N, C-alpha and C positions, 0 to 999 in steps of 0.2 A: 504494500500500500504506500502511496505517496507520502513522504515525511511531512510535506507542507500541509496536506490534508489532516494528518494525525495531529499536527500542532494546532491547527484551527479547531479541531474537535476538542482537544485538551483545553484550549482557551475557553471554549463554550462551557465545558464542564466546570471550569473554575468560576465562571459567572454564575452558574447554577448553584455552586457551593456557597457563594456569597449570599445568595437568597436564603439558603438553609441557616447560615450564621445569623442573618437578620431575624430568622424565625425563632432563634434562641436554642438551637441544638448545642449539645456539649461537643467538645473536641472529639471524643470517642465516637459519638453518633455521626459526626461529620466525616471522620475518617472511614467509618464503616460504609456510609452511603457512597462516598467517592469511590472506594474500592469496589463496591458492588456494581456501580454504574460502569466503571472502567472495565471490569471483567466481562460484563454483559456486552459491552461494545466490542471487545476483542473477539468474542465468539461469533459475531456477525460475519456473514459471507460478504467480502468486499463487493461482489457483484450485485448484492441486494441494497447497497447504500444508494441514496438519492444522488443524482448529479447536481453539482454545485457550480 
C-alpha cells in the first residue's frame, strides 16, 4: 500500500482520537481504541479501500 496513503489515514485516525480525548476517555481507553481501529484497518483488503 502507498506510504503516503497510510500516512493520510494515520493522520485521520489521530483527528478521530482527539475527539475521543475531548469526550473524556482515559489514556488507556484511548490507546485501546486507537489500537483496535488500526488493527481493523490493517486487515482490510487494499482493493476494497475507496479511491481518494
